[in-house]
N, C-alpha and C positions, 0 to 999 in steps of 0.2 A: 405314671403312678404317682396315685394319691399320696400326698406328704403327710403322715400322722404326727403328733406332738412327738411320739418315738424318734420318728426317722429324721423329724428336723433336729432333734438334739444330738440324734449320731451326727447328723452331717455339719451342726456347727464343732462338735469337738473334734471329728477328722477335720475341719478346716483349721482347727486352733493348732492341731498337733503339726498339720503340714507349715503352718507358719512359723510355728516353734522349730521345727528341722530346719527348714529354708533359712531361716535367720540365724540360726546354729551354724550353717555353713557359709555365712559370709561374714558373721562377727564373732567377737570374740564374746563368749557365753557371759551372763554375769554370774557372779559366784553364789551357790547354792545357797538357799535359805538356810537350811541344816547340814551339816558336816558329820556323820554319826559315825564313828571308830569303833573296833572292838566292843561294843556294847552287851553287857550281861546285867541283868537283875536278878536278884533273888527276894522271895519273901520267906523270911527264915531261912531256914536251910532249901528250900524247896526252889528250884530253877525255872524263872517264867520267859527270859529272852536269853539266848545264849550267841555272842560273840558277833553280833550284828555291825555290818559295816553299809552303810549307805548314804549318798548324798540326794536331797529332795531340793528340786530346783526352785525358784522363786517364781510367783505369779503363775502358778499352774496347779491343777488339781491331780493330788496322788490318792490313789486308793489303796487301802491296805485289806487284803482279803485273806482266808484262810479257816480253817474248822475253829470251832468252839474252842478256846483252851489253849490256843497255839499262840497266846502273846499279842495280839494285834493290839488290843486296849492298853496292856501294861508298857507298850513300847510307845503307842500315843501320849498316855498321858506322862511319859519320861519326858518328853521335847519340850513342855513347861512344868516340870516337876511335880505335877499333881499327884503321882506314886508316892511321894515321899509322906501323904496323909496317911498312908497306910502304914500301921505299927511293923518295926522290924523289916522292913525294906532295905536293901544295901545295892549300891551300882557300882560297875566297874567298866571301864572305857571312857570315851570322851563324846560330848555331844556339843558342837558349836552351832552357834546363831547369828547368822550375818559375820562369821569369825570371831565371835566373843564365846569364850567357856561358859557355859550356861550353870556348870558345876564347881567354878573356882571359888576360894574361899571368898571373896569380894560379891559373890553375885548374890542379888536379894530376890528369894522367892517371889516375892509380893511384885516385883517389878517385872521378873520373868512372865508372870501371869497375866500382866497387865499388857504386856506386849505381843503374847501368845495365846488368844482367847480360846474359850474352850465350851462345847455345847454336846450336852451330853443324851444318852439314847434316851431316856424319858426326860418330858419336858418339865421343869421345876421353876414354875413361875412362884413367888414370894406368896405364900396365900393370903396374907394380910396386907398386901399393896395392891394399889391400883395398877391400870393398865401403864400410865404415866410413870408413876413410881416404880415399878419394875423395870422400867427402861434406863433411868436415871440413878437409880441408886448406886452404881459404881462410881458415876461422875461426883456424886455427893458423899460417898467414902473416901475419894481421894481429895476432897477439898473444896470442889468446885460449890458456889454459891452464886453465881449470877443467874439471875432468875432469866435473861434474855439469852444468854447462853445454853444453858438449861433447855429450854423450852425448843431454841434451834435445833441442838444435837436431838431433842425426843423425836422431833419431825423427821431430820435427818437418817434416823436410824431406823423409824419404823416405813419410810418411805424405802430405804435400800433392803429392810427386809420384807419389801412388797405388803405391809400390812396396813398401811397410811390409812387407804381409802375405807379399810374397813373397821376402823375403830375411833377414826378421828372425832367422831360424836361423843364416845363412849370411853376417852380417856379417863373417867372419873371411876370406871366400874371397875370391879377386881380382875387380875389376870387371870385367875382362876374361872371367872365367869365364859371366856373363851373357847373354842372347840380344840380337840388336841392338836390339828394342824395348827390353827392357831397361835396356840401356847407355843409351839417349837418356833414358830416364827419370831413369836415375841422375845423368848430366850435367845434368838439369833441377834434379835435387834440390841437386846441388853449385852450383847458380847462384843457386838460392834462399836455400841456409844462410848465406850473409852479407846476409841479408834485403835486397835492392835494391829500389827503387821500381819498376823497370822489366826486362821481358824482352824483349829483342830475339831472334828466333829466324830463322834463315836456313834457310831449306828444311828444316826439323826432321824430317820424316819423308819426304823423297825418295827415301831408302835403304831403306825399310823395307815389310814386307808389309801387306796390307789390314787384316788385326785389328790390327797393333801401329799402323797409322797410326789405326786408329778409337780407340785408347786414349791416343794423345798428343792427338787432336782434342777427346776427351773432358776430357782434364786442361785443355786451353786454357781449356776454357768452366770449368772449375772456378777456376782461377788468376785468371780476369779481376776476381773479388771483390775481389782483393788485389793485383793489380799493371795497370799499364799494359801491353799486348802490342802488338809489333810484328811481324809476320810476313812473310818474304818466302815467296813461293811459287812455283812454274811451275804449279802444278796449281789452274787456274780454279774447279774443282768444288771443291775444299777451301776455297780463298777464300769460295765465295759460302755454304758449310756454317759457318765459324767465325767470319766477322769481322762486326763492325759497320759498318765503313767500309773502302772500297778505293780505292787509288791506283793508277791506270795510268802504266806507265813507258816510254817509246819513244825510243831513241837518247840515252837520258840526259838527257830532258826528261820532265818531269810533264805528262803530257796531261790527264788528269782525278781529281778526288778527291772523292768523296761516298759516302753511303750506299751499301752494298755492294746492296741491293735494289734501288736508282736505278742504279746502274752497270750490274747485271746482264739489268736489263729495259729500262730507258730512258736509255742513254747518250745524253749531250747531243754528243759528240764522234764525226765519223766513225770516226777510228784507233781510239776504243775500241770501237765497234761493230763494225768488223773485223775485230780482235782476238779479242774473246771469241766471235764468229761462226765463228771458224776461217780466215776469209780470209786470214792471214798468221799466223806465229808460230812 
């Protein structure tokens, strides 16, 4: 059989899943990146997430799927406290990151968001900044002034985002001059320039063409060697291609969470089966 890029990505994901399962049988598994307990979130009086308990493992790709309005993005944003930027939001429950309570009184949201980076659905380069400035702005805001360090981190981040070879001669040009797919990879480079421990991605390829989407998916597979990745996607085929584990949300609740191959081939819950087979959504 001829191996297409899609089948190659699937085989890589399957091998990584087998490796994870094999190692978990012989070694004590590492502490999850996130331990979420009885999490509920409201916008004013409207509940968005209801009583969610889930452990998200480190150095893996976790996909969150479900129909529009089911709480996927709200849940993702609570993992680095981005939801707090929306007025009249309140939360109950506990979110631990590497064993630390993200919502304790001594927890600084700025530091949380530095450790847990985020890439949004719509690419958002800063329009008045060059490609280079877009990448290192986070470092500068954190007080880094060493020119050599900034240049090193610039190149490293763009290389990790698979963008360096495309822009290395145009670093002075506006970030907005890039194509849509390049802009999204620029935003990924900006997110990883401050060296976070986690990358949260909220439908990062939903506005991109198939070729750009493929590049983003390949990039996700490369980045998981260094980062825990949690991705929200409305595209079930994408979830099956890129993730090790998948969580299915419906009307604010976590319905099922497990190995991606299991979720898509032998779901345990009828609601999960109905959704992935297209009976609703």
